[in-house]
N, C-alpha and C positions, 0 to 999 in steps of 0.2 A: 719733956713730956708733954706729950698732947692730952689735953682733957677730954674727957668721955665725951661730953657735950660738944667740944670741936671735932672729934671722930665721927659723930651721928652727921654734922653739919657738912662736913667734906664729901659725904657721899650725895648730896644735893648739889648739882651743876648746872651749867648752863650748855647750850648745844653744843659750843664750840670746846669745853672742857670735856663735854660727853664724848665726842669723836676723839679726841685725843686720850682718853680712858681707854675706849673701845679698841683703837688701834692698837695701844699697849698690850691690852690682853690678847687680841688675837696673834700679836707676834710672838707672845708666850704659848699659843696653841690653845687657848681657853675657848669654849664653847660658849658663844652669848645668847643666853635667852631674854626676850624682850616680852614685856605684856604692858598693858595701859589700862587706866581706870580712873575713877574719882575717889575711890577708898575715903568716903566722907566720914562715916563713924565705923572704924576698925573693928572687926567683928570676928567670931571663929571661922566663918565661912570665907573670909577675907585672907587671914590666917593660914588657914589650911590649904587655900588655893596657892597664894605665893610661895607657902613651902613645897609644894608638889611641882610647881613652874621652876623652882630653884634646882630641883633634883634632876631635871632634864640636861642640866649643862654645868658650866664650870662659874660663870657670870650671870647674876639677874639683874636685869636694867627694868625698872619699872617708868614707865612715861605716865604723868599725873596730869590730870586737866587741871588747869588754871581755874580760878572761880568764875571768869566771864565764860569761860569754856564750858563748864558745869550749868551755869545760869542757862546757855544757850540750848542745853539739852532737854528741856521743859521738865524738868524733875520736880519743880515746885517753886514757888517764891521763895521760901525759907530753905532752900539749897544753894550753895554747900551749907551745911551745918557748921562745920569748921573750915576755916580758910585755908588756904593753899599753905601757908607758913606752918600751919599745924599739923595739918596733913601730913606733908613731907617729912617733917620732924619723928611723926609718930611710926610711919613707915620706915625710916631710916634707924629707928629703933629695933627693927626686926634684923637680927644677926645675918640672915641669910640673903637680905638685900643687899647687892653691892653697889646701886647707883639708883638715884632718882633724878629724871630731868623732865620739866614741866612743856606742856605744850597747850599753844592757846587756841589753835584751830579745833574744828569739830571733830577731826579724826586726827590720829598720830602719822598719818601717810610720809609727811615731810621728816620726821624722826627715823622712820622704817627705811626710807630711801637714804638718808644720810648714816646711819648706824650699820644698816645691812646686818642686822642678827642672824645668827644661825639658826635659831628657834623661835618661832613665833607664836605665843599661848595665849588662848582666851579661855573662858569658862566653857563648859557644855550646853550653855545657852545658846553658842554659837557652832557651826559647821565646819571643819576644815576643807570639805569637799565643796561647799557651795561655791559656785562661780559667779550666782548673779548678783553684781554689786548693789542690787537696790532690794535684795532679800535682807531682812534683819537678821538672818543666821550668817552673812555674809562676814568673813574676817577680813578688815580692813589691812591691805598688804600683803595679803596671802599670796597673789599674784607676781608680787615684787620679790616677795622673799623665795618662792619656789624659783623664779627666774635665774637667781644667782646661785642655785643647789640649797636652799636651806630647807628647813621642814616647818611644818605647820599643825599644831597639836592644840586638843581641847581637854581641859581637866574636867572632870565631874564637879558638881558645885555641892556642898553641904547643905542638905535639905533644913527648911526652916529658917534660915539667917538670910536676910536682906536689910539694908540699910532704911527703905522705906518701912519697911516691916517694924523696924526700931521705931522709928518716928511716930508711926500709927500707934504704936503700944505706948508711947510716951503721952501724947494728946489725948488719951482715953482717961 
């Protein structure tokens, strides 16, 4: 019998295993939902967002920024607060998250090209219709996903919740 911790750890995979798992799911006609982020301090906004993303398909894949990728985003010298191992395990604890795969680049475009999800999801601070890749509202990979027949969605954010706001509150 697999331990509960091992079950969670098995959700966290490298790119090769992610592709194998996604291909297996697709053979079983599962719709693959893909999202990405830092998910540094998991809060109500993250949990709600990921739950709604999971509702859009059969399997939810979360591409998680590595620590070095988070640092390059310029969110602050103190970020990430939690390292990638901690962040990935906390995400794996959410029952509706089926797989977590790290990406070390500034964007998850390599993973999107590799996994070819059916549905690409971001928060509503992004615009699925934006085509200008220099716009802050552009969803990286949206053109790729549409090219092979997938769809791109934006999910409303829960007001008042952000990791940055939580960190600012803790510092006061």
